C-alpha positions in Angstrom: 0.0 0.0 0.0 1.3 3.5 -0.9 2.1 5.7 2.1 0.1 8.9 2.4 1.9 10.4 5.3 4.4 9.3 8.0 5.0 10.4 11.6 8.7 10.0 12.6 9.7 10.2 16.3 6.9 12.8 16.8 6.8 14.4 20.3 4.5 17.0 21.8 5.7 18.8 24.9 3.6 21.6 26.4 5.0 24.9 27.8 4.5 23.6 31.3 6.9 20.7 30.6 4.2 18.0 30.2 5.2 15.4 27.6 1.9 14.6 25.9 3.3 12.4 23.1 6.6 10.5 23.0 8.4 9.2 19.9 5.3 8.3 17.9 6.2 6.5 14.7 3.3 5.8 12.3 2.9 5.3 8.6 -0.6 5.8 7.2 -1.4 4.4 3.8 -3.6 5.8 1.0 -7.2 4.8 1.5 -6.6 3.2 4.9 -9.1 3.5 7.7 -6.9 3.8 10.9 -8.4 4.2 14.4 -6.4 5.7 17.3 -7.6 4.0 20.5 -6.5 4.5 24.1 -7.4 5.8 27.5 -8.1 9.5 28.1 -4.9 11.6 28.1 -3.0 9.3 25.8 -2.6 12.0 23.1 -5.1 10.7 20.5 -6.7 14.1 19.8 -3.3 15.8 20.1 -1.9 13.6 17.4 -4.9 14.4 15.2 -4.4 18.1 15.7 -0.7 17.9 14.8 -1.5 16.0 11.6 -4.0 18.7 10.7 -1.5 21.4 11.3 -3.6 22.9 14.1 -0.9 22.2 16.8 2.9 22.4 16.2 5.2 19.4 16.5 7.7 19.8 19.3 10.2 17.2 18.0 10.2 14.7 15.1 8.4 15.2 11.8 5.1 14.6 9.9 5.9 14.1 6.2 3.5 13.6 3.3 4.5 11.3 0.5 4.4 14.1 -2.1 6.4 17.2 -2.4 3.6 19.7 -1.8 4.3 22.1 1.1 0.8 23.0 2.2 -1.7 20.2 2.7 -4.4 22.3 4.4 -6.7 21.8 1.3 -6.2 18.0 1.4 -7.5 17.6 5.0 -11.0 17.8 6.5 -11.7 17.6 10.2 -14.8 16.4 12.0 -14.8 17.3 15.6 -16.6 15.7 18.6 -19.2 18.6 18.5 -20.9 19.4 15.2 -19.6 23.0 15.3 -22.4 24.3 13.0 -23.3 27.9 12.6 -26.7 28.1 14.3 -27.8 31.3 12.5 -27.6 29.7 9.0 -29.3 26.8 7.4 -27.9 23.3 6.6 -27.2 24.2 3.0 -25.2 27.3 3.9 -23.3 25.3 6.6 -22.2 22.7 4.1 -21.4 25.4 1.4 -19.1 27.2 3.9 -15.7 25.6 3.0 -16.3 26.2 -0.7 -17.5 29.7 -0.1 -14.3 30.4 1.8 -12.4 29.3 -1.3 -14.5 31.7 -3.5 -16.8 29.1 -5.0 -20.0 30.8 -6.1 -23.5 29.7 -5.0 -24.3 28.7 -8.5 -21.3 26.5 -8.9 -21.6 25.1 -5.4 -25.3 24.3 -5.4 -25.1 20.9 -7.3 -22.1 19.9 -5.2 -23.8 20.7 -1.9 -27.0 19.0 -3.0 -25.0 15.9 -4.0 -23.2 15.6 -0.7 -26.4 16.2 1.3 -28.0 13.4 -0.6 -25.1 11.1 0.2 -25.6 11.7 4.0 -29.4 11.4 3.7 -30.2 15.1 4.4 -31.6 16.3 1.0 -34.9 17.3 2.5 -33.3 19.2 5.4 -31.2 21.6 3.3 -33.3 24.6 4.3 -33.6 23.8 8.0 -31.7 25.5 10.9 -29.3 23.3 13.0 -31.5 23.8 16.1 -34.3 21.8 14.3 -32.1 18.7 13.9 -31.3 15.8 16.1 -27.7 15.1 17.4 -27.2 12.5 14.7 -28.4 14.7 11.9 -26.2 17.6 13.1 -23.2 15.2 12.9 -24.3 14.2 9.4 -24.2 17.9 8.4 -20.7 18.1 9.8 -19.6 15.1 7.8 -21.2 16.5 4.6 -19.3 19.8 5.2 -16.1 17.9 5.6 -16.7 15.9 2.4 -17.6 18.9 0.2 -13.9 19.7 -0.5 -13.2 16.1 -1.5 -10.4 15.7 1.0 -7.5 13.2 0.7 -7.5 12.8 4.5 -10.5 12.9 6.8 -9.6 13.3 10.5 -12.4 12.4 12.9 -12.1 13.1 16.6 -14.7 11.0 18.5 -17.5 12.2 16.3 -20.1 9.8 17.5 -19.3 9.7 21.3 -22.3 11.7 22.4 -24.9 9.8 20.3 -27.1 6.9 21.2 -26.1 3.5 20.0 -28.6 3.1 17.2 -27.6 6.5 15.7 -23.9 5.6 16.2 -24.3 2.3 14.3 -26.1 4.1 11.5 -23.4 6.8 11.2 -20.6 4.1 11.3 -22.2 2.6 8.2 -22.7 6.0 6.5 -19.0 6.9 7.2 -17.8 3.6 5.8 -20.0 4.0 2.7 -18.5 7.5 2.0 -15.0 6.3 2.7 -15.4 3.5 0.2 -17.1 5.6 -2.4 -14.6 8.5 -2.3 -11.4 6.6 -1.6 -10.0 9.1 1.0 -7.9 8.1 4.0 -9.4 8.3 7.5 -7.8 8.6 10.9 -10.5 8.1 13.5 -10.1 8.8 17.2 -12.4 6.7 19.5 -12.7 5.3 23.0 -14.7 2.4 21.8 -13.1 -1.0 21.1 -16.3 -2.1 19.3 -16.5 0.9 17.0 -12.8 0.7 16.2 -13.0 -3.0 15.2 -16.1 -2.4 13.1 -14.7 0.6 11.1 -11.0 0.1 10.8 -8.5 -1.9 8.8 -5.9 -0.9 11.4 -6.1 0.0 15.1 -3.3 1.9 16.8 -3.5 1.4 20.5 -1.9 4.1 22.7 -0.9 4.3 26.3 -1.0 7.4 28.4 1.5 9.6 30.3 3.3 10.1 28.1 1.2 9.2 25.0 2.8 6.5 22.8 1.9 3.6 20.5 2.0 0.2 22.1 0.1 -1.9 19.5 -0.7 -1.8 15.8 -3.4 -4.3 15.1 -4.6 -5.2 11.6 -8.3 -5.8 11.1 -8.2 -8.0 8.0 -11.9 -8.4 7.5 -13.3 -7.4 4.1 -15.5 -4.4 3.3 -18.3 -3.5 2.9 -19.1 -4.4 6.5 -22.7 -4.6 7.6 -24.4 -4.9 10.9 -24.2 -8.7 10.6 -20.4 -8.5 11.0 -21.0 -7.5 14.6 -22.6 -10.9 15.2 -19.7 -13.0 13.9 -17.3 -14.9 16.0 -14.4 -13.2 14.2 -15.7 -9.8 15.3 -15.9 -11.0 18.9 -12.3 -12.4 18.6 -10.9 -9.2 17.3 -12.7 -7.2 20.0 -11.1 -9.4 22.7 -7.7 -9.0 21.1 -8.0 -5.2 20.9 -9.5 -5.0 24.5 -6.5 -6.9 25.8 -4.1 -4.5 24.1 -6.1 -1.6 25.6 -5.9 -3.2 29.0 -2.2 -3.3 28.7 -2.2 0.4 27.7 -4.0 1.1 31.0 -1.2 -0.8 32.8 1.5 1.2 31.0 1.6 4.2 33.3 5.1 5.3 34.3 
């Protein structure tokens, strides 16, 4: 698999001296779905922000496989909270990234409508965020992230606050988009079950300081459906990942 980007001996030390991430080495391939899993405080979100360029690297490097200097346009970020503009409707929220790039309403309209259809929100284009459920708001966030056709989608515990039924549905929607558009995803989660369902690789991290202690391949084929959750293979993989996570909890210095 071709490498998209590589983290080499990446560290993050805060001004107060706290070492948040220590010597993180990770290669992420094109069109991989990689989950970062670990206890609170292990630096999962910090790693994501550094990859996005939202937080500087203290030591080491994050290098893309091509020679382009600025990858801001290649990256989209879905945060834990939907971060929608409450004063403007769903359509305008999704149009925003294109609008910031100077794309006119006329040009953007078919693109916005197409991505809203992909996330099942066509009939909600002219509704305000306050009128939507939590799951629908998250779909708007995903649609807004997809509108720029990113090469890399970063997702920071996007479904953590949702009920299980909604979460399962959004897991399936995310995988369908990932397969259709062939981007790479790095997904932060606390959930073993979610990480096994979604990923083809799970990076297990330990805290204080944050570091990688396991890199587990999930070699089950896609597309995955809800029936995958009922297989013995899924249960086996969940146990394997849970055991690695247990070790991560025991790795405190």
